[in-house]
C-alpha positions in Angstrom: -38.5 -10.1 16.4 -40.3 -13.0 14.8 -43.3 -10.8 15.0 -41.9 -8.4 12.9 -40.2 -10.8 9.7 -43.9 -13.0 9.9 -45.4 -9.4 9.2 -43.2 -8.4 6.6 -43.3 -12.5 5.3 -46.5 -11.5 4.5 -46.2 -8.4 3.5 -44.3 -10.3 1.1 -46.3 -12.8 -0.1 -48.9 -10.3 -1.1 -46.9 -8.1 -2.8 -46.7 -10.9 -5.1 -49.9 -11.9 -5.1 -51.6 -8.6 -6.0 -48.8 -8.5 -9.1 -49.4 -12.0 -10.2 -52.7 -11.2 -12.1 -50.6 -8.6 -14.7 -47.6 -11.0 -14.6 -49.5 -13.6 -15.8 -51.7 -11.6 -18.7 -48.1 -10.3 -19.4 -46.6 -13.9 -20.1 -50.1 -15.4 -21.7 -50.8 -12.3 -23.9 -47.3 -11.0 -25.0 -44.6 -13.1 -24.1 -45.7 -16.6 -24.8 -47.1 -15.1 -28.3 -43.6 -13.5 -28.7 -42.0 -16.9 -28.6 -44.0 -18.3 -31.3 -44.1 -15.7 -33.4 -40.1 -15.8 -33.6 -40.0 -19.6 -33.8 -42.6 -19.1 -36.9 -40.4 -16.7 -38.5 -38.2 -19.0 -39.6 -40.4 -21.9 -40.9 -42.8 -22.0 -43.5 -46.3 -23.1 -42.7 -49.6 -23.0 -43.2 -51.7 -23.8 -40.7 -51.5 -27.4 -42.4 -49.4 -30.3 -43.0 -45.8 -30.5 -42.7 -43.7 -27.4 -41.2 -40.0 -26.9 -42.8 -37.5 -24.4 -41.7 -36.3 -22.0 -44.6 -33.8 -19.9 -42.7 -34.5 -16.1 -43.4 -36.5 -16.7 -46.8 -39.1 -15.3 -45.1 -37.8 -12.4 -44.5 -36.3 -12.1 -47.8 -39.8 -12.1 -49.2 -41.0 -9.4 -47.3 -38.3 -7.0 -48.6 -38.4 -8.4 -52.2 -41.0 -9.6 -53.2 -43.8 -7.8 -51.0 -44.7 -4.7 -52.9 -48.7 -5.0 -51.5 -46.9 -4.9 -47.7 -45.2 -2.0 -48.4 -48.2 -0.5 -49.9 -49.6 -0.8 -46.9 -47.3 0.5 -44.9 -47.5 3.5 -46.9 -51.5 3.8 -46.0 -50.7 3.5 -42.7 -48.6 6.4 -42.6 -50.6 8.6 -44.4 -53.4 7.5 -41.9 -51.6 8.1 -39.5 -50.4 11.5 -40.2 -54.0 12.7 -42.3 -55.7 12.7 -38.9 -53.5 13.1 -36.5 -53.0 17.0 -37.8 -56.6 17.4 -37.6 -57.4 15.3 -34.0 -55.0 16.1 -31.5 -55.6 20.4 -32.6 -59.1 19.8 -32.5 -59.2 17.8 -28.7 -56.0 20.7 -27.3 -59.1 23.8 -29.1 -61.9 22.1 -27.0 -60.5 21.0 -24.4 -59.5 24.2 -23.8 -63.0 26.2 -24.5 -64.3 23.7 -22.0 -61.8 23.8 -19.2 -63.3 27.5 -19.3 -66.5 28.8 -17.5 -68.0 27.4 -20.1 -72.5 27.2 -19.1 -72.9 23.5 -20.0 -69.6 22.4 -20.1 -70.2 19.0 -18.7 -72.4 18.0 -21.2 -70.8 18.7 -23.6 -67.8 16.9 -22.3 -70.1 13.8 -22.0 -70.8 14.0 -25.2 -67.5 14.2 -26.9 -66.1 11.3 -24.5 -68.7 9.0 -25.9 -67.8 8.4 -29.2 -64.8 6.8 -27.5 -67.0 4.2 -25.7 -69.1 2.7 -28.7 -67.5 -0.7 -29.8 -65.2 -0.5 -32.9 -67.4 -2.3 -35.5 -69.9 -0.4 -34.3 -68.0 2.9 -35.5 -67.7 0.7 -38.7 -71.6 0.2 -39.4 -72.6 3.6 -38.4 -69.8 5.5 -40.7 -70.6 2.7 -43.6 -74.5 3.8 -43.7 -73.3 7.4 -43.0 -71.0 7.5 -47.0 -72.8 4.3 -48.7 -73.7 6.0 -51.7 -77.0 5.1 -52.0 -79.0 6.5 -49.1 -76.4 7.5 -47.9 -76.4 10.4 -45.6 -74.1 12.7 -46.7 -75.6 11.7 -50.2 -78.7 12.6 -49.6 -77.4 16.1 -47.9 -75.6 16.5 -51.1 -78.5 15.5 -54.0 -80.8 18.3 -51.1 -78.3 20.8 -52.4 -78.4 20.4 -55.7 -75.1 17.8 -55.8 -74.0 14.8 -57.3 -73.8 11.7 -54.8 -70.2 10.1 -54.0 -68.5 7.3 -54.2 -67.0 7.4 -51.5 -65.4 3.9 -50.9 -65.0 3.2 -54.8 -61.9 5.6 -54.6 -58.9 5.1 -52.7 -58.6 8.8 -51.8 -62.0 9.1 -51.2 -62.4 5.7 -48.3 -59.6 6.6 -46.8 -60.9 10.2 -46.3 -63.6 8.6 -44.5 -61.5 6.4 -42.5 -59.9 9.0 -41.1 -63.2 11.0 -40.2 -64.7 7.7 -38.4 -61.4 7.6 -36.4 -61.2 11.5 -36.0 -64.7 10.8 -34.5 -64.1 7.7 -32.5 -60.9 9.0 -30.7 -60.8 12.9 -30.2 -63.1 13.0 -27.4 -60.4 10.7 -24.9 -57.4 12.8 -26.3 -59.4 16.3 -25.2 -59.8 14.6 -21.9 -56.3 14.3 -21.2 -55.2 17.6 -22.4 -58.2 19.0 -19.4 -56.1 17.1 -17.0 -53.1 19.1 -18.2 -55.1 21.8 -18.4 -56.0 21.5 -15.2 -52.4 21.9 -13.4 -51.7 25.2 -14.9 -52.0 28.2 -12.1 -54.7 30.3 -12.7 -51.9 32.8 -11.8 -50.1 33.1 -15.0 -53.1 33.9 -17.0 -53.7 36.3 -14.6 -50.7 38.2 -14.5 -50.6 37.8 -18.6 -53.8 39.5 -18.9 -52.8 42.3 -17.0 -49.6 42.6 -18.6 -52.4 42.8 -21.9 -51.9 39.3 -24.0 -54.7 38.4 -25.2 -56.2 34.9 -25.4 -54.6 33.9 -28.2 -51.2 35.2 -27.0 -52.0 33.0 -23.8 -53.3 29.9 -25.4 -49.4 30.2 -27.3 -47.4 31.3 -25.0 -48.5 29.6 -21.5 -50.8 26.9 -22.5 -49.1 24.9 -25.3 -45.2 25.4 -23.5 -46.8 23.6 -20.4 -48.5 21.2 -21.7 -45.2 19.2 -22.9 -45.2 16.4 -21.1 -49.3 15.6 -21.7 -48.7 16.9 -25.2 -46.2 14.2 -25.3 -47.8 11.5 -24.0 -51.1 12.3 -25.9 -49.0 11.9 -29.4 -47.0 8.7 -29.1 -50.5 7.4 -27.9 -52.4 8.8 -31.0 -48.9 8.3 -33.2 -48.6 4.3 -31.8 -52.6 3.7 -32.1 -52.9 5.3 -35.4 -50.2 3.2 -36.8 -51.8 -0.1 -35.2 -55.6 0.3 -36.9 -57.1 -2.6 -37.6 -60.6 -3.1 -36.8 -62.4 0.1 -38.3 -60.3 -0.6 -41.5 -62.0 -4.4 -41.9 -64.8 -2.9 -41.3 -65.4 -0.1 -43.6 -63.1 -1.3 -46.2 -61.8 -4.4 -45.9 -58.8 -2.8 -47.5 -60.8 -2.1 -50.5 -60.7 -0.6 -53.4 -58.2 -2.6 -54.9 -55.8 -2.5 -51.5 -56.0 0.8 -51.5 -57.5 1.2 -47.7 -55.1 -1.9 -46.2 -53.0 -0.8 -43.5 -50.3 -3.0 -41.9 -52.2 -4.6 -39.3 -54.9 -5.7 -41.8 -52.6 -6.9 -44.6 -51.0 -9.1 -41.2 -54.0 -10.7 -40.0 -54.8 -11.6 -43.5 -52.1 -13.4 -44.0 -52.5 -15.2 -40.7 -56.2 -16.2 -41.3 -55.9 -16.3 -45.4 -57.9 -13.5 -46.9 -59.9 -13.0 -50.6 -58.2 -12.0 -53.5 -55.1 -13.0 -50.9 -52.9 -16.3 -50.7 -53.3 -19.2 -48.3 -52.5 -18.4 -44.8 -49.5 -18.4 -44.2 -47.9 -18.2 -40.3 -44.1 -18.4 -41.2 -44.0 -15.4 -44.2 -47.7 -13.5 -41.8 -44.6 -13.5 -38.9 -42.3 -11.5 -40.3 -44.3 -9.6 -41.3 -45.2 -9.1 -37.4 -41.0 -8.6 -36.9 -41.3 -6.4 -39.5 -43.9 -3.8 -38.3 -43.0 -4.2 -35.0 -39.3 -2.9 -35.6 -40.8 0.0 -37.4 -43.0 1.3 -34.3 -40.3 0.4 -32.9 -38.0 2.8 -34.9 -40.8 5.6 -34.9 -41.0 5.1 -31.2 -37.5 5.6 -30.9 -37.0 8.5 -33.4 -40.2 10.4 -31.8 -39.2 10.5 -28.0 -35.8 11.5 -29.2 -37.5 14.8 -30.8 -39.6 15.6 -28.6 -37.2 14.7 -25.4 -37.2 18.3 -24.3 -40.5 18.9 -24.1 -41.2 16.1 -21.8 -38.4 17.3 -19.8 -38.2 21.4 -19.3 -41.4 21.8 -17.5 -41.9 18.3 -16.1 
């Protein structure tokens, strides 16, 4: 009996040790920063000098005197919607094609997944070179066919399109792999029965594949939406919010508020903390709405 208790004690200690690293990381990188952010929401602090208690003044400033931030919020949702209506269908169709007995499918899987492994900074540099006005690869192709070079980064619309293209190129491969994992869980007998009944490949895709991928699609879409709304480094590398803040997004605006940036006021920890809390609430609301509207797709076939 004593030996059994000792064994259970050892296993309990081992279990706590195994989760110690995760818990420590959660406390250090999530809990402490959250406490720090919530604390500074009520203060005015520029990173130097004294800390002044201002109550809810920072939140009042966010909602009443921050048009640039709300412009960044709008830009963020435009970016997320614009890229996802291309990225998700593209990943799904490619996953469906590569899940079949296509010759060389392993090669294409690796090629499509590779952009997900490349540093975002490198992706930014690559696409900056592709779309630069003078000597850019895309403009050289346009001139080759008699067209006029496009100043991609001098217009907010075209600059945002470039960011979307870069983000799609970076992320569609990993989403494709998620979809392929879901496709492998669908029984081939269903497709065989549908073929016997005379259903075309297109009909099988929309009546068998899409419904049975419901839980996977729900997870992929949620990760893609939140990842798109939190985009930061790609924008900083490609446009840094230019031209005139037309490509500024929520996270880059908060980053510049905390650390200061050209064309903006000096760093402001209190205001930046309030912006962070408001942004977190926006992301939370989006997540709740999404989970409620997609609850059925996650339950029916789970």
